[in-house]
Every structure is written in structure tokens, then in C-alpha cells.
LOBA-596464 format. One record per residue (C-alpha): residue in three letters; x, y, z; residue number from 0. Coordinates in nm, 3 decimals, padded with zeros to 5 digits, always signed. Layout:
<rs>
["ALA" [X Y Z] NUM]
...
</rs>
This chain:
<rs>
["MET" [-00.654 +01.519 +04.227] 0]
["LYS" [-00.611 +01.811 +03.989] 1]
["PRO" [-00.795 +01.746 +03.658] 2]
["PRO" [-00.576 +01.731 +03.347] 3]
["PRO" [-00.566 +02.044 +03.130] 4]
["PRO" [-00.822 +02.039 +02.847] 5]
["GLN" [-00.566 +02.102 +02.577] 6]
["ILE" [-00.189 +02.132 +02.532] 7]
["ARG" [-00.036 +02.271 +02.215] 8]
["TRP" [+00.327 +02.307 +02.114] 9]
["GLU" [+00.542 +02.351 +01.805] 10]
["ILE" [+00.875 +02.189 +01.731] 11]
["ASP" [+01.127 +02.151 +01.449] 12]
["ILE" [+01.160 +01.782 +01.361] 13]
["PRO" [+01.505 +01.687 +01.227] 14]
["LEU" [+01.502 +01.515 +00.889] 15]
["ALA" [+01.830 +01.393 +00.735] 16]
["THR" [+01.988 +01.349 +01.080] 17]
["ASN" [+01.691 +01.154 +01.213] 18]
["PRO" [+01.768 +00.778 +01.210] 19]
["ARG" [+01.400 +00.682 +01.228] 20]
["LEU" [+01.308 +00.908 +00.939] 21]
["LEU" [+01.602 +00.780 +00.733] 22]
["LYS" [+01.477 +00.427 +00.793] 23]
["THR" [+01.131 +00.530 +00.675] 24]
["LEU" [+01.272 +00.701 +00.365] 25]
["ALA" [+01.477 +00.391 +00.285] 26]
["LEU" [+01.162 +00.178 +00.317] 27]
["VAL" [+00.963 +00.410 +00.089] 28]
["ALA" [+01.240 +00.415 -00.172] 29]
["GLY" [+01.273 +00.037 -00.148] 30]
["LEU" [+00.901 -00.019 -00.198] 31]
["ALA" [+00.893 +00.229 -00.487] 32]
["ALA" [+01.154 +00.011 -00.658] 33]
["LEU" [+01.031 -00.331 -00.542] 34]
["ILE" [+00.664 -00.303 -00.642] 35]
["PRO" [+00.714 -00.222 -01.014] 36]
["SER" [+01.002 -00.470 -01.020] 37]
["LEU" [+00.768 -00.747 -00.899] 38]
["PHE" [+00.503 -00.647 -01.153] 39]
["MET" [+00.745 -00.658 -01.443] 40]
["SER" [+00.911 -00.978 -01.316] 41]
["VAL" [+00.577 -01.161 -01.311] 42]
["ILE" [+00.507 -01.053 -01.669] 43]
["LEU" [+00.855 -01.153 -01.791] 44]
["ALA" [+00.838 -01.487 -01.609] 45]
["ALA" [+00.499 -01.567 -01.761] 46]
["GLN" [+00.645 -01.503 -02.106] 47]
["GLY" [+00.945 -01.725 -02.033] 48]
["GLU" [+01.196 -01.440 -02.029] 49]
["TRP" [+01.356 -01.538 -01.699] 50]
["ASP" [+01.699 -01.410 -01.806] 51]
["GLY" [+01.573 -01.054 -01.813] 52]
["ILE" [+01.460 -01.051 -01.448] 53]
["PRO" [+01.803 -01.002 -01.277] 54]
["ALA" [+01.889 -00.705 -01.501] 55]
["LEU" [+01.545 -00.557 -01.440] 56]
["ALA" [+01.577 -00.602 -01.063] 57]
["GLY" [+01.921 -00.438 -01.071] 58]
["LEU" [+01.782 -00.142 -01.265] 59]
["PHE" [+01.498 -00.088 -01.018] 60]
["ALA" [+01.743 -00.127 -00.728] 61]
["LEU" [+01.945 +00.161 -00.872] 62]
["VAL" [+01.624 +00.360 -00.901] 63]
["GLY" [+01.552 +00.293 -00.533] 64]
["VAL" [+01.899 +00.408 -00.430] 65]
["GLY" [+01.858 +00.720 -00.643] 66]
["LEU" [+01.525 +00.796 -00.479] 67]
["PHE" [+01.672 +00.759 -00.131] 68]
["VAL" [+01.965 +00.989 -00.212] 69]
["SER" [+01.722 +01.239 -00.363] 70]
["PHE" [+01.507 +01.230 -00.049] 71]
["VAL" [+01.809 +01.302 +00.172] 72]
["LEU" [+01.932 +01.586 -00.051] 73]
["ILE" [+01.586 +01.744 -00.061] 74]
["ALA" [+01.563 +01.719 +00.318] 75]
["LEU" [+01.898 +01.896 +00.353] 76]
["ILE" [+01.881 +02.153 +00.076] 77]
["VAL" [+01.511 +02.234 +00.034] 78]
["PHE" [+01.386 +02.187 +00.390] 79]
["GLY" [+01.702 +02.288 +00.572] 80]
["ASN" [+01.699 +01.958 +00.765] 81]
["ARG" [+01.391 +02.052 +00.965] 82]
["LEU" [+01.012 +02.027 +00.947] 83]
["ARG" [+00.809 +02.266 +01.158] 84]
["THR" [+00.526 +02.070 +01.323] 85]
["ARG" [+00.246 +02.156 +01.563] 86]
["TYR" [+00.096 +01.907 +01.809] 87]
["THR" [-00.228 +01.941 +02.002] 88]
["LEU" [-00.312 +01.696 +02.280] 89]
["ASP" [-00.657 +01.691 +02.440] 90]
["ALA" [-00.907 +01.450 +02.595] 91]
["GLN" [-01.001 +01.313 +02.251] 92]
["GLY" [-00.654 +01.243 +02.110] 93]
["ILE" [-00.348 +01.397 +01.948] 94]
["HIS" [-00.354 +01.617 +01.639] 95]
["GLN" [-00.036 +01.652 +01.432] 96]
["GLU" [-00.010 +01.937 +01.179] 97]
["THR" [+00.271 +02.019 +00.939] 98]
["ILE" [+00.294 +02.398 +00.947] 99]
["ASP" [+00.623 +02.424 +00.761] 100]
["ARG" [+00.561 +02.661 +00.468] 101]
["THR" [+00.824 +02.500 +00.247] 102]
["SER" [+00.672 +02.155 +00.291] 103]
["ARG" [+00.321 +02.274 +00.217] 104]
["LEU" [+00.440 +02.461 -00.092] 105]
["VAL" [+00.635 +02.159 -00.222] 106]
["ASN" [+00.331 +01.931 -00.173] 107]
["ARG" [+00.106 +02.162 -00.372] 108]
["LEU" [+00.360 +02.211 -00.648] 109]
["THR" [+00.399 +01.833 -00.673] 110]
["VAL" [+00.024 +01.791 -00.720] 111]
["LEU" [+00.008 +02.068 -00.980] 112]
["GLY" [+00.316 +01.940 -01.162] 113]
["GLY" [+00.180 +01.586 -01.176] 114]
["ALA" [-00.161 +01.706 -01.298] 115]
["ALA" [-00.003 +01.929 -01.564] 116]
["SER" [+00.219 +01.648 -01.693] 117]
["GLY" [-00.059 +01.390 -01.679] 118]
["GLN" [+00.154 +01.158 -01.464] 119]
["PRO" [-00.037 +00.986 -01.179] 120]
["GLY" [+00.279 +00.908 -00.976] 121]
["PRO" [+00.373 +01.264 -00.874] 122]
["THR" [+00.008 +01.359 -00.837] 123]
["GLY" [-00.058 +01.066 -00.602] 124]
["ALA" [+00.257 +01.136 -00.402] 125]
["GLY" [+00.159 +01.502 -00.364] 126]
["LEU" [-00.196 +01.420 -00.260] 127]
["THR" [-00.070 +01.165 -00.008] 128]
["ALA" [+00.173 +01.418 +00.138] 129]
["ARG" [-00.105 +01.678 +00.159] 130]
["ALA" [-00.328 +01.431 +00.341] 131]
["ARG" [-00.052 +01.369 +00.593] 132]
["GLU" [-00.015 +01.739 +00.666] 133]
["SER" [-00.289 +01.696 +00.923] 134]
["GLU" [-00.334 +01.366 +01.109] 135]
["ARG" [-00.520 +01.272 +01.422] 136]
["LEU" [-00.476 +00.989 +01.670] 137]
["ASP" [-00.791 +00.918 +01.872] 138]
["TRP" [-00.788 +00.754 +02.214] 139]
["ARG" [-01.082 +00.539 +02.093] 140]
["GLY" [-00.843 +00.361 +01.858] 141]
["GLY" [-00.627 +00.060 +01.931] 142]
["PHE" [-00.256 +00.122 +01.985] 143]
["SER" [+00.020 +00.103 +02.242] 144]
["LEU" [+00.275 +00.359 +02.359] 145]
["GLN" [+00.651 +00.328 +02.321] 146]
["VAL" [+00.860 +00.589 +02.499] 147]
["GLN" [+01.207 +00.713 +02.402] 148]
["PRO" [+01.305 +00.953 +02.684] 149]
["ARG" [+01.650 +01.044 +02.549] 150]
["ALA" [+01.498 +01.160 +02.219] 151]
["HIS" [+01.190 +01.311 +02.393] 152]
["ARG" [+00.976 +01.106 +02.157] 153]
["LEU" [+00.651 +00.913 +02.199] 154]
["ILE" [+00.572 +00.642 +01.946] 155]
["PHE" [+00.214 +00.519 +01.917] 156]
["ARG" [+00.204 +00.176 +01.750] 157]
["ASN" [-00.061 -00.065 +01.638] 158]
["ALA" [+00.013 -00.435 +01.593] 159]
["TRP" [+00.259 -00.389 +01.308] 160]
["ARG" [+00.381 -00.030 +01.261] 161]
["PRO" [+00.408 +00.316 +01.418] 162]
["LEU" [+00.088 +00.514 +01.362] 163]
["MET" [+00.231 +00.844 +01.484] 164]
["GLU" [+00.557 +00.971 +01.628] 165]
["VAL" [+00.518 +01.265 +01.862] 166]
["TYR" [+00.822 +01.484 +01.920] 167]
["CYS" [+00.820 +01.668 +02.250] 168]
["THR" [+01.040 +01.938 +02.394] 169]
["PRO" [+01.266 +01.863 +02.692] 170]
["GLU" [+01.039 +02.080 +02.904] 171]
["ASN" [+00.702 +01.919 +02.824] 172]
["PHE" [+00.804 +01.557 +02.760] 173]
["VAL" [+00.718 +01.425 +03.108] 174]
["GLN" [+00.382 +01.604 +03.110] 175]
["ILE" [+00.285 +01.483 +02.762] 176]
["GLU" [+00.381 +01.123 +02.843] 177]
["ALA" [+00.180 +01.130 +03.166] 178]
["LEU" [-00.126 +01.273 +02.991] 179]
["ALA" [-00.104 +01.023 +02.705] 180]
["ARG" [-00.088 +00.734 +02.952] 181]
["HIS" [-00.376 +00.884 +03.151] 182]
["PHE" [-00.609 +00.915 +02.850] 183]
["MET" [-00.507 +00.577 +02.708] 184]
["SER" [-00.582 +00.413 +03.042] 185]
["GLN" [-00.913 +00.599 +03.063] 186]
["HIS" [-01.020 +00.477 +02.718] 187]
["HIS" [-00.855 +00.130 +02.741] 188]
["THR" [-00.672 +00.213 +02.419] 189]
["SER" [-00.387 -00.035 +02.448] 190]
["GLU" [-00.629 -00.317 +02.531] 191]
["ARG" [-00.769 -00.292 +02.177] 192]
["THR" [-00.429 -00.343 +02.017] 193]
["PRO" [-00.427 -00.682 +01.838] 194]
["ALA" [-00.177 -00.925 +01.983] 195]
["ARG" [-00.062 -01.050 +01.643] 196]
["SER" [+00.053 -00.854 +01.344] 197]
["PRO" [-00.175 -00.879 +01.038] 198]
["LEU" [+00.123 -00.823 +00.806] 199]
["PRO" [+00.211 -01.193 +00.745] 200]
["SER" [-00.144 -01.264 +00.631] 201]
["TYR" [-00.144 -00.970 +00.390] 202]
["LEU" [+00.197 -01.063 +00.254] 203]
["GLY" [+00.075 -01.420 +00.204] 204]
["HIS" [-00.229 -01.300 +00.008] 205]
["SER" [-00.001 -01.072 -00.195] 206]
["MET" [+00.215 -01.366 -00.297] 207]
["LEU" [-00.097 -01.561 -00.395] 208]
["ILE" [-00.218 -01.265 -00.601] 209]
["LEU" [+00.114 -01.253 -00.786] 210]
["LEU" [+00.099 -01.631 -00.841] 211]
["ALA" [-00.258 -01.605 -00.971] 212]
["ALA" [-00.151 -01.321 -01.202] 213]
["PHE" [+00.141 -01.531 -01.329] 214]
["ILE" [-00.103 -01.811 -01.416] 215]
["LEU" [-00.338 -01.569 -01.593] 216]
["PHE" [-00.048 -01.421 -01.791] 217]
["THR" [+00.050 -01.774 -01.897] 218]
["VAL" [-00.309 -01.859 -01.990] 219]
["HIS" [-00.350 -01.544 -02.195] 220]
["ASP" [-00.018 -01.598 -02.370] 221]
["GLU" [-00.109 -01.957 -02.453] 222]
["PHE" [-00.458 -01.869 -02.581] 223]
["ASP" [-00.341 -01.553 -02.759] 224]
["LEU" [-00.563 -01.316 -02.562] 225]
["ASP" [-00.526 -00.953 -02.454] 226]
["LEU" [-00.239 -00.904 -02.206] 227]
["PHE" [-00.386 -00.588 -02.053] 228]
["ALA" [-00.653 -00.771 -01.849] 229]
["PRO" [-00.411 -00.972 -01.628] 230]
["ILE" [-00.205 -00.656 -01.568] 231]
["LEU" [-00.520 -00.472 -01.463] 232]
["VAL" [-00.645 -00.749 -01.235] 233]
["MET" [-00.304 -00.785 -01.066] 234]
["ALA" [-00.278 -00.414 -00.993] 235]
["PHE" [-00.635 -00.376 -00.864] 236]
["ALA" [-00.624 -00.698 -00.661] 237]
["LEU" [-00.317 -00.573 -00.473] 238]
["ALA" [-00.479 -00.230 -00.432] 239]
["THR" [-00.792 -00.402 -00.296] 240]
["LEU" [-00.588 -00.591 -00.039] 241]
["TRP" [-00.370 -00.303 +00.077] 242]
["LEU" [-00.559 +00.019 +00.003] 243]
["ILE" [-00.927 +00.042 -00.096] 244]
["PRO" [-01.162 -00.260 -00.060] 245]
["LEU" [-01.410 -00.123 -00.317] 246]
["PHE" [-01.150 -00.187 -00.586] 247]
["GLY" [-01.268 -00.546 -00.547] 248]
["TYR" [-01.559 -00.464 -00.778] 249]
["VAL" [-01.310 -00.372 -01.050] 250]
["VAL" [-01.135 -00.708 -00.999] 251]
["LEU" [-01.468 -00.891 -01.030] 252]
["LEU" [-01.553 -00.703 -01.350] 253]
["VAL" [-01.215 -00.772 -01.510] 254]
["ASN" [-01.231 -01.137 -01.402] 255]
["ALA" [-01.570 -01.168 -01.572] 256]
["GLY" [-01.414 -01.027 -01.889] 257]
["ILE" [-01.122 -01.272 -01.868] 258]
["LEU" [-01.362 -01.564 -01.819] 259]
["ALA" [-01.574 -01.453 -02.115] 260]
["SER" [-01.265 -01.423 -02.336] 261]
["LEU" [-01.152 -01.773 -02.237] 262]
["VAL" [-01.492 -01.918 -02.319] 263]
["MET" [-01.498 -01.741 -02.654] 264]
["ALA" [-01.144 -01.857 -02.735] 265]
["SER" [-01.234 -02.215 -02.645] 266]
["LEU" [-01.549 -02.211 -02.859] 267]
["GLU" [-01.381 -02.037 -03.151] 268]
["GLU" [-01.446 -02.214 -03.479] 269]
["ARG" [-01.133 -02.296 -03.678] 270]
["VAL" [-01.056 -02.440 -04.019] 271]
["SER" [-00.851 -02.757 -04.046] 272]
["TYR" [-00.513 -02.707 -04.211] 273]
["ILE" [-00.519 -03.061 -04.346] 274]
["ARG" [-00.881 -03.063 -04.465] 275]
["PRO" [-00.997 -02.704 -04.534] 276]
["SER" [-01.354 -02.823 -04.572] 277]
["GLU" [-01.364 -02.937 -04.209] 278]
["ARG" [-01.424 -02.703 -03.916] 279]
["TYR" [-01.380 -02.764 -03.545] 280]
["ARG" [-01.404 -02.588 -03.211] 281]
["HIS" [-01.077 -02.487 -03.050] 282]
["TYR" [-01.146 -02.689 -02.732] 283]
["GLU" [-01.180 -03.007 -02.937] 284]
["VAL" [-00.805 -03.013 -03.001] 285]
["PHE" [-00.693 -02.913 -02.650] 286]
["SER" [-00.403 -03.120 -02.523] 287]
["ASP" [-00.380 -03.240 -02.163] 288]
["ALA" [-00.145 -02.949 -02.095] 289]
["ASP" [-00.403 -02.704 -02.237] 290]
["TRP" [-00.678 -02.843 -02.013] 291]
["ALA" [-00.448 -02.834 -01.711] 292]
["LEU" [-00.350 -02.473 -01.781] 293]
["LEU" [-00.714 -02.379 -01.828] 294]
["GLY" [-00.796 -02.546 -01.495] 295]
["PHE" [-00.524 -02.354 -01.315] 296]
["GLY" [-00.650 -02.036 -01.479] 297]
["LEU" [-01.001 -02.099 -01.345] 298]
["LEU" [-00.857 -02.163 -00.999] 299]
["ALA" [-00.666 -01.832 -01.018] 300]
["LEU" [-00.984 -01.649 -01.123] 301]
["GLY" [-01.174 -01.820 -00.842] 302]
["TYR" [-00.924 -01.714 -00.576] 303]
["LEU" [-00.904 -01.354 -00.702] 304]
["SER" [-01.284 -01.331 -00.723] 305]
["TRP" [-01.325 -01.476 -00.372] 306]
["LEU" [-01.076 -01.224 -00.230] 307]
["ALA" [-01.234 -00.934 -00.419] 308]
["TRP" [-01.587 -01.029 -00.313] 309]
["ARG" [-01.492 -01.052 +00.054] 310]
["ALA" [-01.320 -00.715 +00.038] 311]
["ALA" [-01.601 -00.542 -00.151] 312]
["ARG" [-01.860 -00.679 +00.094] 313]
["GLY" [-01.662 -00.557 +00.395] 314]
["ARG" [-01.557 -00.901 +00.516] 315]
["LEU" [-01.188 -00.836 +00.447] 316]
["LEU" [-01.055 -00.494 +00.542] 317]
["SER" [-00.760 -00.356 +00.352] 318]
["LEU" [-00.452 -00.295 +00.562] 319]
["LEU" [-00.499 +00.079 +00.517] 320]
["MET" [-00.855 +00.059 +00.652] 321]
["ARG" [-00.739 -00.150 +00.947] 322]
["ASP" [-00.477 +00.112 +01.026] 323]
["GLN" [-00.740 +00.385 +01.013] 324]
["ASP" [-00.957 +00.192 +01.258] 325]
["ASP" [-00.657 +00.150 +01.487] 326]
["GLN" [-00.579 +00.520 +01.458] 327]
["THR" [-00.923 +00.673 +01.511] 328]
["GLY" [-01.146 +00.388 +01.620] 329]
["PRO" [-01.415 +00.213 +01.408] 330]
["GLY" [-01.607 +00.470 +01.208] 331]
["GLY" [-01.367 +00.746 +01.309] 332]
</rs>
């Protein structure tokens, strides 16, 4: 049997606005860009009892999402000319995907510079993310399966819940690339490491619990007249811990400690009686049953968020991003 070639490299123009899969991805990105801040603001409004403002807010963010999607499509057509020049390299270690389109690389750098100059983290983060995706590698030591679309000359490498990389082949090399990918995946038992069940439901469930815990903390802080910034901070970093960077769990633990300290101080605060100015009392001494119940729920919310953050920070709960990286390059890759 003739040994496989050590390396195959090719370049191809990937269609953008006329690519159904890419349009689906752009719609998802635009939807998430609208949904995430909408959820944040809805939790805050709900905790303050302003339920009537949520539908209008959701409608506003929905319009923002539609505007983002239309902008993405127009940029793909006008700025990029409906194509993205990409280079692929397949070898015995994996597949390397590089964006070599000059327009794309220039736009990514200008986005980073523009965001930094304006002091806005959104454009800066988007530009840095796009720059990071200019060069991606899929290692056969990872855990993923192969989906083939012969009519589109496309190979889709998927983990348990999403495509990790889409490889666009030419009509001439498609059969060869598919055969080599299957050969190396079989050699490294790549598909056997693909989890049978998607982790997404578990992460979505924890996300809902984080939002619920944040709602409780907002209510507690509103009732005890405490700083509103802490629950906002803990909600944002708890979600980031779950989905992005586990070490953010230490930030959650620190903020939770501050919230707990503020609750203790508010409960022990000495107050003057309105009826008898000469008498003083501790705030907790006049708590109603509803106050004690709310405080109990607040402690439960802090306990859950601290438990989640501690597990993540200690490496016992991988963020979904870290799990994807392990699937893509193998543990430690």
C-alpha cells in the first residue's frame, strides 16, 4: 500500500452571502448578540418589578439583532466581494485552516484598533476573536466525527454539539481529502472520543440557574438597599465562567464574599426608632417573615454561584469553550 502524502495544501474562495451554512451562523451570532444583553436587562427589570418594560426591551434588541444580520450580509457582499480566500493544510497531525484574504485581515485589525481608540470593549473583543480565528487547527488527537457533503465538496468536523471546522475542498481534491481525513481519524481513533451526548443542555440549565440566582440577588439588594453593581458583576462573570474562562470563577467568589459581607453589615446596622428616638435596635431584629425568607433565598443563590465558581476555578467543571478546545486539539493541545 502506498503511504499517504505527508502534506497537502490548497487554497479556495469560500462563498459568504450565498452560503446557507454561513448565513445560518451569522443569524445565530446576531441573535445571540441581541439575546444576551436582552436577558441581562430583563433580569434586572424583573427584579425591580418593572415587568411591563421587558416586551419593549426585547423588541428593541430583536431589531438590533436583525440590523446586525443585515449589516453582516451587506459587509460580506460589498466589502469582501462575497468571498473569503482560505488556505488549508492537511497532514498526519491534523488540518490547519488559515484566512489569507487581505481584506479580512485588514478589517480585523482595524476593528481592534477602532475599538481600542474608542475605549469600547465590544468591537475590540470582536476584532480579537476574528484575528484568533484567522488561523485554526484541528488535531487528529481530538474528539470529533466527520460529516461529508459531496455535492458542496465540504467536510464538516463536529464534536458532540457543534461543527468545529468546515473544510471546503475543490472538485478535484475532494475525494482525496476525504479519504485522507478518514484514514488519519481511523488511525488515531478520533471519532471514538466524541461524546455520545451533547453537553449543551447541561450548560443551558446552569445558565438558567445563574440568571435565577442573579434575579434573587437583585431582589435582595433592592430590598436591603444595597449596591446594584455587585449582582450585575456576579451574573456576568458567572456566565463567563460557565461558557468561556473557568478562572473567572475566582472573580465570582470574590464578589460573592463582598455581597455576603454587605448583607451581614446591613442586617447588623444599628437604627434609631421612629417612635422612641432614644431607643436603638439592629436591623435584623425587625425582619419580617418575608425578609427572612428573602435572605434565605439570597444565601442559597450565593451558595449555588460559589459552588459553581469553585468547581470551575479548581478545574472540576470545564467551560464549554475549554471543552471545545479539548475536542479540537486533544487534552493539553
